[in-house]
VMD Tcl script that draws the C-alpha trace (Angstrom):
set ca {
  {8.36 -26.41 -13.74}
  {8.37 -22.69 -14.36}
  {5.74 -21.51 -16.79}
  {7.02 -19.51 -19.73}
  {5.09 -16.44 -18.53}
  {6.76 -16.73 -15.10}
  {10.29 -17.27 -16.40}
  {11.08 -13.56 -16.61}
  {10.54 -13.21 -12.87}
  {13.70 -15.22 -12.28}
  {15.75 -12.63 -14.15}
  {17.32 -10.09 -11.76}
  {16.85 -7.25 -14.26}
  {13.12 -7.96 -14.50}
  {12.80 -8.14 -10.73}
  {14.63 -4.81 -10.52}
  {12.15 -3.20 -12.92}
  {9.23 -4.48 -10.85}
  {10.90 -3.22 -7.65}
  {11.48 0.21 -9.17}
  {7.82 0.41 -10.21}
  {6.69 -0.59 -6.72}
  {9.02 1.97 -5.14}
  {7.71 4.79 -7.34}
  {4.09 3.88 -6.49}
  {4.91 3.94 -2.77}
  {6.54 7.37 -3.11}
  {3.58 8.66 -5.14}
  {1.10 7.44 -2.53}
  {3.07 8.97 0.34}
  {3.42 12.30 -1.49}
  {-0.30 12.43 -2.30}
  {-1.26 11.63 1.29}
  {1.08 14.34 2.58}
  {-0.38 16.87 0.10}
  {-3.91 16.04 1.23}
  {-2.93 16.46 4.89}
  {-1.19 19.78 4.13}
  {-4.36 20.99 2.40}
  {-6.37 20.17 5.52}
  {-8.24 17.25 3.97}
  {-8.79 13.90 5.70}
  {-8.22 10.70 3.75}
  {-10.17 7.49 4.32}
  {-9.31 4.18 2.67}
  {-11.42 1.21 1.64}
  {-10.13 -2.35 1.73}
  {-8.08 -3.84 4.57}
  {-6.56 -6.65 2.51}
  {-3.06 -7.94 3.23}
  {-1.80 -6.08 0.15}
  {-3.00 -2.82 1.69}
  {-1.13 -3.62 4.92}
  {2.07 -4.16 2.93}
  {1.57 -1.00 0.86}
  {0.78 1.15 3.89}
  {3.78 -0.28 5.71}
  {6.12 0.50 2.83}
  {4.71 4.02 2.51}
  {4.90 4.71 6.24}
  {1.17 5.39 6.44}
  {-0.21 6.15 9.88}
  {-3.22 7.89 11.41}
  {-1.84 11.29 10.56}
  {-2.16 10.41 6.86}
  {-5.18 8.07 6.75}
  {-7.96 8.69 9.26}
  {-9.59 5.27 8.94}
  {-9.89 2.19 6.74}
  {-13.25 0.59 5.95}
  {-13.89 -2.96 4.80}
  {-17.10 -4.86 4.00}
  {-15.91 -7.98 5.79}
  {-17.47 -8.24 9.27}
  {-14.29 -10.00 10.44}
  {-12.28 -6.84 9.73}
  {-14.68 -4.29 11.19}
  {-13.77 -2.70 14.51}
  {-10.15 -3.77 14.17}
  {-6.88 -2.06 13.31}
  {-4.60 -2.63 10.37}
  {-1.12 -3.80 11.40}
  {1.50 -1.10 11.09}
  {-0.87 1.84 10.79}
  {0.12 3.32 14.17}
}
mol new
graphics top color blue
foreach p $ca { graphics top sphere $p radius 0.5 }
foreach p [lrange $ca 0 end-1] q [lrange $ca 1 end] { graphics top cylinder $p $q radius 0.2 }
display resetview
């Protein structure tokens, strides 16, 4: 059964609003990263969670925009994030 709080997520209009919000956040991130690069600054990120992989993928993030990603988890150290180059 769908919980009342989840019911709105089955409405196409609601899903569209969420998609629009996600799209604008992706554009904002990409623009900020490009501004930092243009200003000669290097950006480093913290947190290599799967959500970060999805966000970076949507924003087209690569090494030219983010120099490195750090994470406290020993299992993620010394590795690469999928889609970052």
